[in-house]
C-alpha positions as CSV (number, residue, x, y, z in Angstrom):
1,M,-18.7,-40.5,4.8
2,P,-19.4,-36.8,5.4
3,E,-19.7,-34.6,2.3
4,R,-16.5,-32.8,1.4
5,K,-16.5,-29.1,2.3
6,K,-16.5,-26.9,-0.8
7,T,-13.7,-24.3,-1.3
8,L,-14.3,-20.6,-1.9
9,I,-11.5,-18.3,-3.3
10,A,-12.2,-14.7,-2.3
11,L,-10.2,-12.2,-4.3
12,G,-9.9,-8.5,-3.2
13,A,-8.5,-6.0,-5.7
14,S,-8.5,-2.2,-6.1
15,A,-6.3,0.1,-8.2
16,G,-4.3,-1.9,-10.8
17,G,-6.2,-5.0,-9.8
18,T,-7.8,-5.7,-13.2
19,A,-4.4,-6.7,-14.7
20,A,-3.7,-9.0,-11.7
21,L,-7.2,-10.6,-12.1
22,F,-6.5,-11.2,-15.8
23,D,-3.2,-12.9,-15.0
24,F,-4.9,-15.0,-12.3
25,F,-7.7,-16.2,-14.5
26,D,-5.5,-16.7,-17.6
27,N,-4.0,-19.6,-15.5
28,T,-7.1,-20.9,-13.7
29,L,-8.7,-24.2,-14.8
30,P,-12.0,-25.7,-13.8
31,D,-11.1,-27.2,-10.4
32,E,-14.4,-27.5,-8.6
33,V,-13.9,-24.3,-6.5
34,S,-15.9,-21.0,-6.5
35,Y,-14.4,-17.6,-6.9
36,V,-15.8,-14.3,-5.6
37,I,-14.2,-11.0,-6.6
38,T,-14.6,-7.9,-4.4
39,T,-13.2,-4.6,-5.9
40,H,-13.4,-0.9,-5.5
41,L,-15.7,0.3,-8.3
42,Y,-17.0,3.7,-9.2
43,P,-20.5,3.8,-7.8
44,H,-22.3,5.4,-10.7
45,I,-20.6,3.8,-13.7
46,K,-21.8,0.4,-14.9
47,S,-19.1,-2.2,-14.2
48,M,-17.8,-4.2,-17.2
49,L,-15.5,-6.3,-15.0
50,A,-17.4,-9.6,-15.3
51,S,-17.4,-9.5,-19.1
52,L,-13.7,-8.4,-19.2
53,I,-12.7,-11.3,-16.9
54,Q,-14.8,-13.7,-18.9
55,K,-12.3,-13.2,-21.8
56,H,-9.6,-14.6,-19.5
57,A,-11.5,-17.3,-17.7
58,A,-12.1,-21.0,-18.6
59,I,-15.2,-21.0,-16.4
60,E,-18.4,-18.9,-16.3
61,V,-18.2,-15.4,-14.9
62,C,-21.3,-13.6,-13.6
63,E,-22.1,-10.4,-11.8
64,V,-23.6,-11.0,-8.4
65,E,-27.3,-10.6,-7.9
66,E,-29.1,-10.5,-4.5
67,D,-29.3,-13.8,-2.7
68,M,-27.3,-15.7,-5.4
69,E,-26.2,-19.2,-4.6
70,I,-22.5,-20.0,-4.9
71,I,-21.8,-23.0,-7.0
72,P,-18.4,-24.6,-8.0
73,D,-16.6,-23.6,-11.2
74,K,-18.1,-20.2,-11.3
75,V,-16.7,-16.7,-10.8
76,Y,-18.8,-14.1,-9.0
77,V,-18.1,-10.4,-9.4
78,M,-19.5,-7.8,-7.1
79,P,-21.5,-5.1,-8.9
80,E,-21.0,-1.4,-8.6
81,N,-22.6,0.7,-5.8
82,K,-23.0,-2.3,-3.5
83,I,-21.3,-4.0,-0.5
84,M,-21.4,-7.7,-0.3
85,A,-21.5,-10.4,2.4
86,I,-22.0,-14.2,2.6
87,D,-24.8,-16.0,4.3
88,G,-24.3,-19.7,4.3
89,E,-23.8,-20.6,0.6
90,R,-25.5,-17.4,-0.8
91,L,-24.2,-13.9,-1.6
92,V,-26.0,-10.9,0.0
93,L,-25.9,-7.4,-1.5
94,K,-26.6,-4.1,0.3
95,P,-26.4,-0.6,-1.1
96,R,-23.1,1.1,-0.5
97,D,-23.2,4.1,1.8
98,L,-21.6,6.8,-0.3
99,N,-21.2,9.0,2.7
100,V,-18.4,6.7,3.8
101,K,-15.4,8.1,2.0
102,V,-13.0,5.2,2.4
103,N,-14.3,2.2,0.6
104,M,-13.6,-1.0,2.7
105,A,-15.7,-3.4,0.6
106,I,-13.0,-6.1,0.7
107,D,-12.8,-6.0,4.5
108,I,-16.6,-6.2,4.7
109,F,-16.8,-9.2,2.5
110,F,-13.7,-10.9,4.0
111,K,-15.0,-10.5,7.6
112,S,-18.3,-12.0,6.6
113,L,-16.3,-15.1,5.3
114,A,-14.5,-15.6,8.6
115,D,-17.4,-17.2,10.4
116,N,-18.7,-19.1,7.4
117,R,-19.0,-22.9,7.9
118,S,-20.1,-23.9,4.4
119,F,-16.7,-23.4,2.7
120,N,-13.0,-23.7,3.2
121,I,-11.7,-20.2,2.5
122,I,-8.7,-18.9,0.6
123,A,-8.5,-15.1,0.6
124,I,-6.3,-13.3,-2.0
125,V,-5.2,-9.7,-1.7
126,L,-4.3,-8.2,-5.1
127,S,-3.0,-4.8,-6.3
128,G,-4.6,-1.8,-4.6
129,L,-4.0,1.4,-2.7
130,G,-4.5,1.6,1.1
131,K,-5.1,-1.3,3.5
132,D,-8.5,-2.7,2.6
133,G,-8.5,-6.4,3.2
134,T,-6.0,-6.5,6.0
135,K,-8.6,-6.7,8.9
136,G,-10.5,-9.2,6.9
137,I,-7.6,-11.6,6.3
138,E,-6.8,-11.5,10.0
139,A,-10.3,-12.7,10.8
140,I,-10.2,-15.4,8.0
141,S,-6.7,-16.6,9.1
142,K,-7.8,-16.9,12.8
143,N,-10.7,-19.1,11.6
144,G,-8.5,-21.5,9.6
145,G,-8.5,-19.9,6.2
146,I,-5.4,-19.5,4.0
147,I,-4.2,-16.1,2.8
148,I,-2.3,-15.3,-0.4
149,A,-0.9,-11.8,-1.1
150,Q,0.3,-10.5,-4.5
151,E,4.0,-10.0,-4.7
152,P,4.1,-6.2,-4.3
153,L,6.6,-5.7,-7.1
154,S,4.2,-7.4,-9.6
155,A,1.4,-5.1,-8.5
156,K,0.6,-1.8,-10.2
157,E,-0.2,-0.5,-6.7
158,G,1.6,-2.4,-4.0
159,S,0.3,-0.9,-0.8
160,M,-2.7,-3.2,-0.3
161,P,-0.7,-6.5,-0.7
162,Q,2.2,-5.0,1.2
163,E,-0.2,-4.2,4.2
164,A,-1.4,-7.8,4.0
165,I,2.2,-9.1,4.1
166,E,3.2,-6.8,7.0
167,S,0.2,-7.9,9.0
168,G,1.9,-11.3,9.3
169,Y,-1.2,-13.2,8.0
170,A,-0.1,-13.9,4.5
171,D,0.7,-17.6,4.1
172,F,2.0,-17.2,0.5
173,V,3.3,-14.2,-1.5
174,L,3.1,-14.8,-5.2
175,N,2.7,-13.3,-8.7
176,P,-0.9,-13.6,-9.7
177,K,-0.1,-16.0,-12.6
178,N,1.4,-18.4,-10.1
179,M,-1.5,-18.3,-7.6
180,P,-3.8,-20.8,-9.3
181,E,-1.2,-23.6,-9.0
182,Q,-0.9,-22.8,-5.3
183,V,-4.6,-22.7,-4.9
184,I,-4.9,-26.3,-6.3
185,K,-2.3,-27.5,-3.8
186,I,-4.2,-25.8,-0.9
187,V,-7.5,-27.3,-2.1
188,K,-5.9,-30.8,-2.1
189,E,-4.7,-30.3,1.4
190,F,-8.2,-29.1,2.5
191,N,-9.8,-32.1,0.9
192,S,-7.3,-34.6,2.5
193,K,-8.4,-33.4,6.0
């Protein structure tokens, strides 16, 4: 029997997204999937996001390092001043170009996931300003991934999830605390195929 494909949950968050991430991980249990968080971070301030999320997570949280292998039941947090992509089952970091004023780190990571053959992909767009993530979810959706957007009224900044919903690619619109339950259902469907 072929080995079951692993599942990767890619979370994109910006302004107001920390509270949404806390709500999400407060309700997440060890379920054999991997989580990768891409956010908009201040480039010159050391990010404390991994240690903050660890207080809410039942599984290990770490900051991504170059060429890091993705394993189940672990949360990977993008570091500051980087952009991130996936290569097979490894995370690749590149320096962020600070001349580019609009940070599209979520789209960059999501687009790299679209062609990935190592994982089933669930992409989640959380609170944030602007439309980062929208092009990425389109690419993921067209390649068989599942998209979840934060219910905009539950977001501190609703424009990013609202853009995801208006794109027509969001399969589910949920409050972050209800997302882990839906993730488990989607993973069961992936695994039954």
